KOLLUM-473732 format. One line per field, with one value per atom (N, C-alpha, C, O): residue number from 1; x negated, y negated, z. Coordinates in steps of 0.02 Angstrom, whole numbers. Layout:
k: c(NUM|...) .
xx: c(X|...) .
yy: c(Y|...) .
zz: c(Z|...) .
END
This chain:
k: c(1|1|1|1|2|2|2|2|3|3|3|3|4|4|4|4|5|5|5|5|6|6|6|6|7|7|7|7|8|8|8|8|9|9|9|9|10|10|10|10|11|11|11|11|12|12|12|12|13|13|13|13|14|14|14|14|15|15|15|15|16|16|16|16|17|17|17|17|18|18|18|18|19|19|19|19|20|20|20|20|21|21|21|21|22|22|22|22|23|23|23|23|24|24|24|24|25|25|25|25|26|26|26|26|27|27|27|27|28|28|28|28|29|29|29|29|30|30|30|30|31|31|31|31|32|32|32|32|33|33|33|33|34|34|34|34|35|35|35|35|36|36|36|36|37|37|37|37|38|38|38|38|39|39|39|39|40|40|40|40|41|41|41|41|42|42|42|42|43|43|43|43|44|44|44|44|45|45|45|45|46|46|46|46|47|47|47|47|48|48|48|48|49|49|49|49|50|50|50|50|51|51|51|51|52|52|52|52|53|53|53|53|54|54|54|54|55|55|55|55|56|56|56|56|57|57|57|57|58|58|58|58|59|59|59|59|60|60|60|60|61|61|61|61|62|62|62|62|63|63|63|63|64|64|64|64|65|65|65|65|66|66|66|66|67|67|67|67|68|68|68|68|69|69|69|69|70|70|70|70|71|71|71|71|72|72|72|72|73|73|73|73|74|74|74|74|75|75|75|75|76|76|76|76|77|77|77|77|78|78|78|78|79|79|79|79|80|80|80|80|81|81|81|81|82|82|82|82|83|83|83|83|84|84|84|84|85|85|85|85|86|86|86|86|87|87|87|87|88|88|88|88|89|89|89|89|90|90|90|90|91|91|91|91|92|92|92|92|93|93|93|93|94|94|94|94|95|95|95|95|96|96|96|96|97|97|97|97|98|98|98|98|99|99|99|99|100|100|100|100|101|101|101|101|102|102|102|102|103|103|103|103|104|104|104|104|105|105|105|105|106|106|106|106|107|107|107|107|108|108|108|108|109|109|109|109|110|110|110|110|111|111|111|111|112|112|112|112|113|113|113|113|114|114|114|114|115|115|115|115|116|116|116|116|117|117|117|117|118|118|118|118) .
xx: c(-737|-737|-809|-855|-818|-885|-906|-866|-970|-997|-961|-946|-947|-912|-842|-819|-807|-740|-741|-697|-791|-798|-808|-777|-852|-865|-802|-786|-767|-705|-654|-623|-646|-598|-618|-575|-683|-706|-691|-669|-704|-689|-614|-593|-575|-502|-476|-432|-502|-480|-498|-457|-558|-578|-533|-511|-519|-475|-407|-379|-379|-313|-314|-267|-368|-374|-376|-352|-404|-409|-349|-345|-303|-244|-262|-232|-313|-335|-306|-311|-275|-250|-308|-363|-294|-346|-374|-434|-331|-354|-406|-450|-403|-453|-518|-572|-515|-576|-603|-659|-564|-582|-602|-650|-563|-575|-555|-499|-600|-587|-564|-599|-506|-479|-508|-504|-538|-570|-518|-463|-538|-494|-515|-573|-467|-481|-518|-503|-566|-601|-568|-525|-587|-561|-581|-542|-640|-664|-621|-604|-603|-559|-492|-465|-464|-399|-404|-358|-460|-470|-471|-443|-505|-508|-438|-420|-400|-332|-288|-248|-296|-258|-276|-233|-341|-364|-334|-310|-335|-306|-232|-207|-196|-124|-110|-64|-149|-139|-150|-113|-202|-217|-161|-141|-136|-82|-18|16|-3|56|51|100|-8|-18|-7|23|-32|-25|48|69|87|157|206|266|180|223|279|337|264|315|338|388|303|320|291|245|317|289|216|195|179|110|103|142|55|39|-15|-44|-30|-85|-151|-193|-160|-221|-225|-278|-169|-166|-183|-219|-156|-171|-245|-275|-275|-347|-388|-436|-368|-403|-397|-446|-337|-328|-370|-396|-375|-416|-489|-524|-512|-581|-592|-644|-543|-547|-549|-587|-506|-505|-573|-597|-604|-670|-722|-765|-719|-766|-760|-809|-698|-684|-692|-685|-706|-714|-652|-656|-594|-531|-510|-526|-475|-451|-388|-348|-378|-319|-255|-206|-254|-193|-175|-116|-225|-211|-179|-129|-206|-178|-113|-71|-103|-41|18|71|9|61|78|136|27|37|75|123|53|86|158|202|172|241|285|342|259|298|311|368|260|269|312|351|306|348|421|465|433|502|530|589|489|512|529|580|487|499|564|601|576|636|700|752|696|757|770|824|722|733|781|774|830|879|860|844|861|845|899|958|880|931|967|1025|933|963|1023|1074|1019|1075|1135|1192|1124|1179|1216|1277|1178|1209|1244|1295|1217|1249|1316|1363|1322|1386|1438|1496|1416|1463|1487|1544|1446|1466|1512|1553|1505|1545|1611|1655|1620|1681|1726|1708|1785|1829|1858|1870|1868|1897|1969|2006|1989|2058|2088|2062|2143|2175|2236|2262|2260|2319|2383|2437|2380|2439|2446|2399|2506|2518|2556|2610|2528|2561|2589|2551|2656|2684|2660|2643|2659|2638|2688|2747|2665|2711|2764|2751|2824|2878|2868|2846|2887|2881|2948|2954) .
yy: c(-176|-206|-207|-224|-189|-189|-260|-306|-267|-333|-358|-418|-314|-333|-358|-407|-323|-344|-411|-453|-421|-486|-542|-595|-530|-582|-595|-653|-542|-550|-592|-637|-576|-613|-686|-730|-700|-770|-808|-865|-776|-808|-819|-872|-771|-776|-832|-870|-839|-894|-962|-1009|-968|-1031|-1046|-1103|-996|-1004|-1029|-1075|-999|-1018|-1088|-1127|-1105|-1172|-1226|-1282|-1210|-1258|-1253|-1290|-1206|-1194|-1179|-1204|-1137|-1118|-1050|-1003|-1043|-978|-932|-956|-868|-819|-836|-828|-859|-874|-929|-929|-977|-1030|-1008|-1033|-962|-940|-875|-855|-843|-779|-729|-691|-730|-685|-614|-603|-569|-500|-464|-463|-434|-398|-328|-293|-306|-240|-185|-187|-137|-80|-20|-14|21|82|132|142|163|218|284|286|337|403|421|453|401|414|377|405|315|277|312|318|336|369|434|452|469|531|516|554|461|442|422|439|387|368|430|434|478|541|578|606|578|610|576|609|509|470|486|497|486|499|569|578|619|687|692|725|657|658|624|647|569|533|575|577|608|652|706|720|736|788|760|793|699|669|651|652|635|614|672|661|732|789|800|811|797|813|754|759|697|640|576|579|518|454|446|479|403|392|359|314|382|351|299|295|260|212|249|225|305|345|369|368|392|414|358|368|300|241|224|206|229|215|266|248|329|382|368|375|349|333|272|270|223|165|185|160|229|254|291|283|331|367|318|327|267|216|184|175|167|136|184|164|248|298|307|318|301|310|245|244|190|123|102|77|112|93|24|6|-12|-79|-72|-25|-119|-118|-122|-88|-163|-170|-105|-92|-64|-1|49|81|54|102|76|116|11|-18|7|24|8|31|104|124|144|216|222|261|185|189|167|200|114|90|142|154|171|221|283|307|309|369|357|400|298|281|276|299|246|241|310|324|354|422|459|494|450|483|458|496|394|364|388|391|404|425|499|523|537|609|621|593|665|681|747|795|749|809|861|847|922|974|992|1012|985|1002|957|982|892|848|863|856|885|902|965|966|1017|1079|1073|1105|1031|1024|990|1005|944|912|962|960|1005|1053|1102|1125|1119|1167|1137|1172|1073|1044|1014|1000|1005|976|1032|1067|1041|1095|1078|1020|1130|1118|1095|1116|1051|1027|1044|1025|1080|1099|1057|1059|1021|980|1018|988|1083|1124|1136|1158|1122|1132|1197|1207|1240|1304|1301|1290|1312|1312|1372|1424|1367|1425|1482|1470|1543|1601|1602|1582|1625|1628|1691|1743|1683|1740|1768|1816) .
zz: c(454|388|362|399|299|269|251|251|234|215|152|147|105|44|59|30|104|122|159|148|202|237|186|192|137|86|46|32|27|-11|29|1|93|134|141|141|147|152|88|90|31|-33|-40|-63|-22|-27|17|-4|78|122|91|94|63|32|-28|-37|-68|-126|-104|-134|-52|-27|3|-7|39|69|15|26|-43|-98|-145|-195|-131|-173|-245|-292|-253|-320|-338|-298|-397|-418|-439|-454|-442|-462|-531|-543|-576|-643|-645|-688|-598|-595|-564|-582|-518|-484|-513|-497|-556|-586|-531|-538|-477|-422|-443|-465|-434|-452|-389|-338|-394|-337|-338|-389|-282|-281|-293|-266|-332|-347|-304|-285|-290|-251|-295|-353|-264|-298|-279|-235|-313|-295|-224|-188|-204|-136|-85|-32|-100|-55|-48|8|-104|-101|-62|-26|-70|-33|42|82|62|132|158|214|117|136|145|191|101|106|170|204|186|248|309|355|309|364|371|426|315|318|344|384|322|346|422|457|446|517|556|610|529|563|565|615|509|508|562|597|568|619|689|731|701|768|783|841|731|740|733|735|724|708|759|739|822|873|914|950|909|952|923|881|944|920|944|991|909|927|996|1013|1034|1098|1087|1033|1139|1135|1121|1082|1154|1143|1071|1039|1045|975|927|878|940|898|900|849|960|965|926|893|930|892|818|781|795|724|704|648|747|732|726|682|769|765|698|666|679|616|557|510|561|508|500|443|555|552|524|485|544|518|442|407|418|347|307|246|343|312|274|218|306|276|302|359|260|280|322|312|367|410|369|384|316|276|239|226|222|188|237|219|297|344|374|397|376|401|358|385|293|248|263|263|274|290|356|361|407|472|469|498|434|428|393|414|340|303|346|349|379|419|481|501|511|569|548|584|490|465|450|465|421|407|471|475|522|585|618|648|612|642|608|640|544|508|513|494|538|545|602|656|590|641|673|638|738|774|763|774|742|732|796|795|852|917|932|957|916|931|887|909|825|781|806|809|824|844|912|923|957|1022|1015|1053|968|956|930|951|886|857|910|906|959|1010|1063|1092|1076|1130|1106|1147|1042|1016|991|944|1022|999|931|914|891|824|831|875|786|785|718|666|720|657|643|587|692|682|693|690|705|717|792|825|817|888|898|869|938|952|1024|1071|1032|1100|1139|1110|1205|1245|1238|1226|1244|1237|1293|1350|1275|1325|1367|1344|1431|1477|1492|1530) .
END
């Protein structure tokens, strides 16, 4: 976390402790710059590559955390990316499981054919 983010978090905690709304404190919420968005896009692309064939390992998570720190990204920003990509990965159906089901289940037509007479 940068010095600015630390200061922002300290102010936000004080504001919440005193139950003061933003309008009373005129707290300005930092906006993302184009550079921030570019860094988030880079992080997301790297995470997608790491998750391409399998779920993230502990080592992969540590590498992503190191990347997050190098890019000066906030944990809450990358958390949203991780949650979204993890959910997408969980909903993807493996094509192998679909085709194996089709091959092992015999077709049923509902018509019964008696064996031929000898």
